[in-house]
C-alpha positions in Angstrom: 6.4 6.0 -4.2 9.6 5.5 -2.3 9.2 2.7 0.3 12.7 3.3 1.7 14.2 0.1 0.1 14.9 -1.1 -3.4 12.7 -3.7 -5.1 14.5 -3.7 -8.4 16.8 -6.8 -9.0 15.6 -8.2 -5.6 14.5 -11.8 -4.9 13.6 -13.3 -1.6 13.3 -16.9 -0.5 11.5 -18.0 2.7 13.1 -20.8 4.7 12.5 -22.5 8.1 15.3 -24.8 9.2 13.6 -25.0 12.6 10.5 -26.6 11.0 12.9 -29.1 9.3 14.1 -30.1 12.8 17.4 -28.1 12.8 18.7 -27.0 16.2 20.3 -23.6 16.8 23.9 -24.7 15.9 22.7 -26.5 12.8 20.5 -23.5 11.7 23.4 -21.1 12.1 25.6 -23.3 10.0 22.9 -23.5 7.4 22.5 -19.7 7.2 26.2 -19.3 6.8 26.6 -21.9 4.2 23.7 -20.7 2.1 25.0 -17.1 2.2 28.5 -18.3 1.0 27.0 -20.6 -1.7 24.6 -18.0 -3.1 27.2 -15.2 -3.0 29.3 -17.4 -5.3 26.7 -17.4 -8.1 28.1 -15.1 -10.9 25.0 -12.9 -11.3 24.5 -12.3 -7.6 25.6 -8.9 -6.3 24.7 -9.2 -2.6 23.0 -11.7 -0.3 21.8 -11.5 3.3 19.2 -12.9 5.8 16.3 -11.2 7.6 13.5 -12.4 9.8 10.9 -10.0 8.3 9.3 -10.1 4.9 9.0 -6.8 3.0 5.7 -5.1 3.9 4.6 -8.0 6.2 6.3 -6.8 9.5 4.1 -6.3 12.6 5.1 -4.2 15.6 5.5 -5.7 19.1 4.9 -4.2 22.5 7.4 -3.8 25.3 10.6 -2.2 24.0 12.3 -0.3 26.8 14.4 2.9 26.3 17.1 3.5 28.8 16.0 6.3 31.1 12.3 6.0 30.2 9.9 3.8 32.1 6.3 3.3 30.9 3.7 4.5 33.4 1.1 2.0 32.2 0.5 -0.7 29.6 -0.7 1.9 27.2 2.7 3.7 27.4 4.6 0.6 26.3 6.7 1.2 23.2 5.5 -0.5 20.0 8.3 -1.2 17.5 9.2 -3.3 14.5 12.0 -5.8 15.3 14.0 -7.2 12.4 16.7 -9.8 12.9 19.2 -9.3 10.0 22.5 -10.8 8.9 25.6 -9.2 7.5 25.2 -6.9 4.3 21.5 -6.7 4.9 21.3 -2.9 4.3 23.3 -3.1 1.2 21.3 -6.0 -0.2 17.9 -4.5 0.5 18.9 -0.9 -0.4 18.2 0.7 3.0 20.5 3.7 3.5 22.5 3.9 6.7 22.3 7.5 7.8 24.9 7.4 10.6 27.0 4.9 12.5 28.0 1.5 11.2 26.5 -1.7 10.0 26.7 -5.1 11.7 30.1 -6.8 11.3 31.7 -10.2 12.0 32.7 -8.7 15.4 29.1 -8.7 16.6 29.0 -12.2 17.9 26.9 -13.9 20.6 29.7 -13.4 23.1 30.3 -9.8 22.3 28.5 -6.7 23.5 24.8 -6.6 22.3 24.2 -4.0 19.6 21.3 -2.7 17.6 20.5 -0.3 14.8 17.4 1.9 14.9 15.6 3.8 12.2 15.4 7.6 11.8 11.8 7.7 13.2 12.9 6.1 16.5 16.1 8.2 16.7 14.1 11.5 16.2 11.4 10.5 18.7 13.8 9.6 21.6 17.2 11.0 20.9 17.0 14.1 18.7 20.5 15.1 19.8 21.9 11.8 18.5 21.0 8.1 19.0 24.5 6.5 18.8 25.7 4.8 22.0 22.2 5.1 23.6 20.7 1.9 25.0 17.5 0.0 24.5 16.1 -3.4 25.7 14.0 -5.8 23.6 10.9 -7.4 25.2 12.3 -10.9 25.2 15.8 -9.9 26.5 17.2 -9.0 29.9 20.3 -7.2 28.7 20.4 -3.8 27.0 21.7 -3.2 23.5 23.9 -0.3 22.5 22.8 1.6 19.3 25.6 1.6 16.8 23.8 2.9 13.7 20.7 4.8 12.4 19.1 3.6 9.2 16.6 5.4 7.0 13.0 4.9 7.8 11.2 2.6 5.4 7.8 1.0 4.9 7.5 -2.1 7.0 3.8 -3.1 7.0 2.1 -1.4 4.0 2.9 1.0 1.2 2.7 4.6 2.2 2.3 3.9 5.9 2.8 6.4 8.6 6.5 6.2 9.9 7.0 3.4 12.3 9.8 2.8 14.8 12.1 -0.1 13.9 15.0 -1.8 15.5 17.5 -4.1 13.7 19.5 -6.7 15.6 22.3 -9.0 14.3 21.4 -12.6 13.6 24.4 -13.8 15.6 23.0 -12.2 18.7 19.3 -12.9 18.2 18.7 -16.3 16.7 15.7 -17.2 14.7 14.8 -20.6 13.3 12.9 -19.1 10.3 14.6 -16.6 8.1 14.1 -15.0 4.7 17.0 -15.0 2.2 17.4 -11.7 0.4 19.4 -11.7 -2.9 20.2 -8.7 -5.1 21.1 -9.6 -8.6 22.9 -7.8 -11.5 20.2 -8.9 -14.0 16.6 -10.0 -13.7 16.1 -12.1 -10.6 13.9 -14.6 -12.4 17.0 -16.0 -14.1 18.7 -17.2 -10.9 15.7 -18.5 -8.9 16.5 -22.1 -9.8 20.3 -21.9 -9.1 19.6 -20.3 -5.7 17.1 -23.0 -4.8 19.7 -25.5 -5.8 22.3 -24.0 -3.5 19.8 -23.8 -0.6 18.9 -27.5 -1.1 22.6 -28.4 -1.2 23.2 -26.6 2.1 20.1 -28.0 3.8 18.5 -31.0 2.0 15.6 -30.9 4.5 14.9 -27.2 4.2 12.4 -26.0 1.6 12.9 -22.7 -0.3 10.1 -23.0 -2.8 8.2 -19.8 -1.7 10.2 -17.2 -3.7 9.2 -13.7 -4.6 10.7 -11.1 -6.9 10.6 -7.3 -6.5 7.5 -7.1 -8.7 5.8 -9.8 -6.5 6.6 -7.7 -3.4 5.0 -4.7 -5.0 1.9 -6.6 -6.1 1.6 -8.3 -2.7 1.9 -5.0 -0.8 -0.8 -3.4 -3.0 -3.2 -6.3 -2.9 -5.4 -5.0 -0.2 -5.5 -1.5 -1.7 -6.3 -2.9 -5.1 -9.1 -5.1 -3.8 -10.6 -2.2 -1.9 -10.4 0.2 -4.9 -11.7 -2.5 -7.1 -14.8 -3.1 -4.9 -15.3 0.7 -4.6 -15.1 1.0 -8.4 -17.8 -1.7 -8.8 -20.1 -0.1 -6.3 -19.4 3.4 -7.8 -20.3 2.2 -11.3 -23.5 0.5 -9.9 -24.4 3.7 -8.1 -23.7 5.8 -11.2 -25.8 3.4 -13.3 -28.7 3.5 -10.9 -28.6 7.3 -10.6 -28.6 7.6 -14.4 -31.5 5.2 -14.8 -33.4 7.1 -12.1 -32.7 10.5 -13.7 -33.8 9.2 -17.0 -37.0 7.8 -15.5 -37.9 11.0 -13.7 -37.4 13.1 -16.7 -39.2 10.7 -19.0 -42.2 10.7 -16.6 -42.1 14.5 -16.3 -42.0 15.0 -20.0 -44.9 12.6 -20.4 -46.9 14.5 -17.8 -46.1 17.8 -19.5 -46.8 16.6 -23.0 -49.8 19.0 -23.3 -47.8 21.9 -22.0 -45.0 21.2 -24.5 -47.5 21.0 -27.3 -49.0 24.4 -26.4 -45.5 25.9 -26.3 -44.7 24.5 -29.7 -48.1 25.6 -31.1 -47.3 29.1 -29.9 -44.0 29.2 -31.7 -41.5 27.5 -29.5 -38.8 25.8 -31.6 -37.6 22.2 -31.1 -34.2 23.5 -30.0 -35.9 25.7 -27.3 -37.9 22.8 -26.0 -34.8 20.6 -26.0 -32.9 23.2 -24.1 -35.7 23.6 -21.6 -35.8 19.9 -20.7 -32.0 19.6 -20.6 -31.8 22.6 -18.3 -34.2 21.2 -15.8 -32.5 17.8 -15.8 -29.0 19.2 -15.5 -30.1 21.5 -12.6 -30.8 18.4 -10.6 -27.5 16.9 -11.6 -25.5 20.0 -10.7 -27.2 20.1 -7.3 -26.2 16.5 -6.7 -22.6 17.2 -7.8 -22.3 20.1 -5.4 -23.5 17.9 -2.6 -21.1 15.1 -3.8 -18.2 17.5 -3.7 -18.8 18.2 0.0 -19.4 14.5 0.8 -16.3 13.4 -1.1 -14.1 15.8 0.9 -15.1 14.1 4.2 -15.5 10.5 3.0 -12.2 10.8 1.2 -10.3 11.1 4.5 -11.5 7.6 5.4 -10.0 6.2 2.2 -6.7 8.0 2.5 -5.0 4.6 3.4 -5.8 3.3 0.0 -4.5 6.3 -1.9 -0.9 6.5 -3.2 0.7 9.6 -4.6 -2.6 11.5 -4.5 -4.6 13.3 -1.7 -8.2 12.6 -0.9 -9.2 16.0 -2.2 -7.1 16.0 -5.3 -8.7 18.5 -7.6 -7.8 16.6 -10.8 -9.4 13.4 -9.6 -12.5 15.1 -8.2 -12.9 17.2 -11.4 -12.5 14.0 -13.6 -15.2 12.2 -11.5 -17.6 15.2 -11.7 -17.0 15.5 -15.5 -17.8 11.8 -15.9 -21.0 12.1 -13.9 -22.1 15.2 -15.9 -21.4 13.5 -19.2 -23.4 10.4 -18.3 -26.2 12.5 -16.8 -26.3 14.7 -19.9 -27.0 11.5 -22.0 -29.7 10.5 -19.5 -31.3 13.9 -19.8 -30.9 14.2 -23.6 -33.0 11.1 -24.5 -36.3 12.4 -22.8 -35.5 15.9 -24.0 -35.1 14.7 -27.6 -38.4 12.9 -27.4 -40.1 16.1 -26.0 -38.7 18.2 -28.8 -40.2 15.8 -31.4 -43.8 15.9 -30.0 -46.4 16.7 -32.6 -48.5 19.5 -31.2 -51.7 18.5 -32.9 -51.4 14.9 -31.7 -50.5 15.9 -28.2 -53.3 18.4 -27.9 -55.8 15.9 -29.3 -54.7 13.2 -26.9 -54.5 15.6 -24.0 
């Protein structure tokens, strides 16, 4: 899947200078010094800051678009807001579709600016979003849109497109930021050097919670993997119970029909014919269940679509594979009673019956 950003050669480090007691001026100096120090590490390709973690962003209510006023609370615009530093889009690998990135000219005293993603641009300004204005919930002044970035995944893998607004760190201070570092080699090799530079820039600021691109992927898929794991366990239990039940029903039926089977064999029925008869009766039950399962899976699969990646809820290959597995196990459950029935001694069965 393409989440809209690049996880390869990426490492992130969570920091909170505000928690360490740093004020706004001291935090800004810390962010700048860390960026300069880490950029000087030989194997670092690019470095930046952002307030949001990959796949952990949550939308907020209250964004205002110039010329549009919400008629009620339900009409308020929900949007992801991400405070980012210089070179953020290059570091994370988010493509800028039009306009420009943030620069050193976007300072606290200069005109407020913002970058929106394609989803927001298409929803509100299909003719073009550049130079349009928006207002964040916690701000009184409007911001001019200077760029449009590619829509990415912000909360989960494979999510429906969400609206997102990026604002420059110099104009929207945050006392807790995440350091993004793109490396030329494997990111694991520079974790300690980066932590050393962060500690040198801010001895009281901890940067021990680091994650690589693979960690980001695993973290984003944790909920889906847990859900699929539980469903797999319940599915195997259901399959096992159904197989045991099918075996029990057929075994009981064969035992009740022991005299009938003996008569058939006494009249000339071969063991293969008796075996086929019992198998056919058992598999007819299974095929009926599989057909009902096909219909149920089509509707229930829609509820699980949020856990599926790269496959549809009604994917024919997946459904066929599941049906084949069920038929194979059911065939084994049917075969054992059928095999016993085909080996019934007609004389013994008639005498006991």
